[in-house]
C-alpha positions as CSV (number, residue, x, y, z in Angstrom):
1,M,11.0,79.1,-46.2
2,T,9.1,79.1,-42.9
3,R,5.4,78.4,-42.8
4,A,4.6,82.0,-42.0
5,K,6.5,83.2,-45.0
6,A,4.8,80.6,-47.2
7,F,1.5,81.8,-45.9
8,V,2.2,85.5,-46.6
9,K,3.5,84.7,-50.1
10,K,0.4,82.6,-50.8
11,D,2.5,79.6,-51.6
12,W,-0.4,77.3,-50.5
13,K,1.0,74.1,-51.9
14,G,4.4,74.5,-50.2
15,F,2.6,75.7,-47.0
16,W,0.4,72.6,-47.0
17,N,3.2,70.2,-47.7
18,K,5.3,71.7,-44.9
19,C,2.5,71.4,-42.4
20,Q,1.7,67.8,-43.5
21,S,5.4,66.8,-43.1
22,Q,5.7,68.4,-39.7
23,G,2.4,66.7,-38.7
24,V,3.8,63.3,-39.7
25,V,7.0,63.9,-37.8
26,R,5.0,64.9,-34.7
27,Q,2.8,61.8,-34.9
28,A,5.9,59.6,-35.2
29,K,7.4,61.2,-32.1
30,L,4.2,60.9,-30.1
31,A,3.9,57.2,-31.1
32,Q,7.4,56.6,-30.0
33,A,6.8,58.5,-26.8
34,L,3.8,56.3,-25.9
35,Q,6.1,53.3,-25.9
36,T,8.6,54.8,-23.6
37,T,6.4,56.6,-21.1
38,T,5.9,55.3,-17.6
39,T,2.7,55.8,-15.7
40,L,2.8,57.6,-12.4
41,S,1.7,55.8,-9.2
42,T,-1.3,57.1,-7.4
43,K,1.0,58.6,-4.7
44,Q,3.1,60.3,-7.3
45,V,0.0,61.8,-9.0
46,D,-1.2,63.1,-5.6
47,V,2.1,64.7,-4.8
48,L,2.3,66.3,-8.2
49,A,-1.2,67.6,-8.0
50,Q,-0.6,69.0,-4.6
51,K,2.6,70.7,-5.8
52,Y,0.6,72.4,-8.7
53,A,-2.2,73.4,-6.3
54,R,0.2,75.0,-3.8
55,A,1.8,76.9,-6.6
56,G,-1.6,78.3,-7.5
57,N,-1.9,76.3,-10.7
58,L,-5.3,74.7,-10.0
59,S,-6.1,74.0,-13.6
60,K,-2.9,71.9,-14.0
61,A,-3.5,70.2,-10.7
62,S,-7.0,69.2,-11.8
63,Q,-5.7,68.1,-15.2
64,T,-3.1,65.9,-13.5
65,I,-5.7,64.1,-11.4
66,C,-8.3,63.8,-14.1
67,S,-6.0,62.7,-16.9
68,T,-4.9,59.6,-14.9
69,L,-8.3,58.4,-13.8
70,N,-9.5,55.2,-15.3
71,P,-13.2,55.0,-15.7
72,A,-14.8,52.0,-14.0
73,L,-17.0,50.9,-16.9
74,K,-17.3,47.2,-16.4
75,L,-20.2,44.8,-16.2
76,N,-20.1,44.6,-12.5
77,T,-19.7,48.3,-11.8
78,L,-23.3,49.0,-11.0
79,D,-23.5,46.0,-8.6
80,K,-20.4,47.3,-6.8
81,L,-21.9,50.8,-6.5
82,K,-25.2,49.4,-5.2
83,A,-23.3,47.3,-2.6
84,K,-21.2,50.3,-1.6
85,N,-24.2,52.6,-1.3
86,P,-27.2,50.7,-0.2
87,H,-30.5,52.6,-0.2
88,D,-34.2,52.0,-0.9
89,S,-35.4,52.0,-4.5
90,I,-35.9,55.4,-6.0
91,D,-38.5,54.1,-8.4
92,F,-41.9,55.7,-8.1
93,N,-44.3,53.8,-5.9
94,S,-47.6,53.9,-7.7
95,H,-49.4,52.2,-4.9
96,Q,-49.3,55.3,-2.8
97,W,-50.5,57.6,-5.5
98,P,-54.1,58.7,-4.9
99,T,-56.8,57.4,-7.1
100,A,-59.1,59.6,-9.3
101,E,-61.8,59.3,-6.7
102,D,-59.5,60.4,-3.9
103,M,-58.5,63.4,-6.0
104,D,-62.1,64.3,-6.7
105,A,-62.9,64.0,-3.0
106,L,-59.9,66.3,-2.2
107,C,-61.0,68.9,-4.7
108,H,-64.5,69.1,-3.2
109,D,-63.1,69.4,0.4
110,D,-63.6,72.8,2.0
111,D,-60.0,72.9,3.3
112,W,-58.6,72.2,-0.1
113,Q,-60.8,74.9,-1.7
114,N,-59.6,77.5,0.8
115,T,-56.0,76.5,0.2
116,E,-56.5,76.6,-3.5
117,A,-58.1,80.0,-3.4
118,E,-55.4,81.4,-1.1
119,F,-52.3,80.0,-2.8
120,F,-53.1,78.9,-6.3
121,C,-55.6,81.3,-7.7
122,Q,-54.6,84.6,-9.3
123,E,-56.7,87.7,-9.1
124,N,-57.2,89.4,-12.5
């Protein structure tokens, strides 16, 4: 009896057992396939992805590239990225932030009050 027939006849126990047995068989095949698979070289992956893309199957091309990438999550990854992309610190420099007195002086300045009235105040 097929799984569909077992489902229609409400033979839940037989349906469940058949699904479980097929799942076990599938897992065994996958486990064996992992031992026999060979990984593609970077050039082979590129050629295959280009082939899929030219055929218009962009999803499969993207999947081919992304499924073979190995994330670089090692202890020295951050150091390598910093060496590769040198730039200044993006941390906030609190030394250039105005003090409370500077802000008070700015708020009482005529130019600021005109700017505030023109751009930041809403007429009710």
